N, C-alpha and C positions, 0 to 999 in steps of 0.2 A: 420631571428631571430628565434631561437628555442623556441617553446611554453613551458610555465611553466607547470610543472606537479609534483605531489607528488612522492617521492621515493617509491619503491616497499615495503620496510619494514614498511612504514606508511600505505600503502593501504591494506596489507594483513589482519590486524585485522579488518578493515572496511569490507572487503570482507567476512570474516568469520562471523562477526556480521550479515551482510545482508543475508547470506545463512541460518543462524540459524533462523533469523526472518521470512524468506521465508517459511521454514518448519513449523514454528508455525502457520503462516497464512494459509497454506494449510490444516493443521490439524483443525484449527478453521472453515474453510470453510466446511469441511466434517461434523463437529459437527453441524453447522448451517443447513446444508442440511437435517440432521437427525431430526432436530427440526421442520422443515417446515411441517405444517399440510396438505399442498396440495400435498405432495410427499409421495409415498409409502402407507403403511398401517396406517399412522397417521390420515388420514381423518376420521372424525366421520361418520359412516354409516347411522345414523338415525338423522335427523334434527327435532326431535319432539319438542324441545324447540325452541322458536322463536329467542332467542339470540345466539344459538350455531353457526349459520352461521356467525354472526358478530364477534364472538370470534375467529373463524378460520381465517376470513379475516384479522383482526387486527394482529393476530399472524403471518400470512403469510407476511403481509406488513412489520412487524418488522424484520423478518428473511431476507426478500428481501433487506431491507435497510442495514442491517448489512453485508450481503454478498456483496453488492455493495461496501461498504467501504473496505472490505477485498480484493476484486478484484482490487480496486484502489491501495491499498498498494502493492499487488503483482506486478502490472504493474510498479509502481514506483521503486520497488526493481530490477526488470528485467532491466529496463531502466538504473538504476544506475550501475548495474553489467556490462552492455554493455559499459557504459562510462568509467568504470575502465579499461576494456579490451582494449578499443580504445585509452586510454591514455589521455582522456580529462575530467576525474573526477575532480570536484572541480573548474571547470571553468564555469563562468556564460554563459548560453545559449544565452543571449541577447547581452552583451557587450564584453564577452571574458575575463574579468578580473577574478582574483582568488576570489573565494567565501571565506569569512572570516572563519577561522577554528573553531571558537566558534559556528558559524551558522551550520557548518557541524557536529560538535559534538552533537548539539541538534537534527538536522535532517540530517542524512547522505545522504538522497535522495534529498536534496535541489539542485535546478538547476539554481537558480537566486541569484545574490548578493543582499544585502539589498537595495541598491539604485534602481535596476531594479525591484525588488519585490514591492517596494513602488510606483513606476511609474505604475505598472500593475493594482493597485487597483484604 
């Protein structure tokens, strides 16, 4: 039995969307790295005020959390692009059934169908 897959003319716009989103996330990561007070010249040289270290720490933690989310998004995009290339995009990683197209329209990086996603929780 031949596995079900999306035609190339359907996948091309998805691929373009993901590549554009990937570039935006890479740019956002660079912006976040520039905002990190622990990187480069952004660090306050004099900690005369008792709260300046705390402000830097909170800012660093915020940037680190945002960078983690960006990295997670980049990984999901690369994984999805690989699935497109291998011809198994849109198939549930758990049960192998086709993921609903409405679900993929909302999140093109979805890897589980609604049923398997519900079981995972």
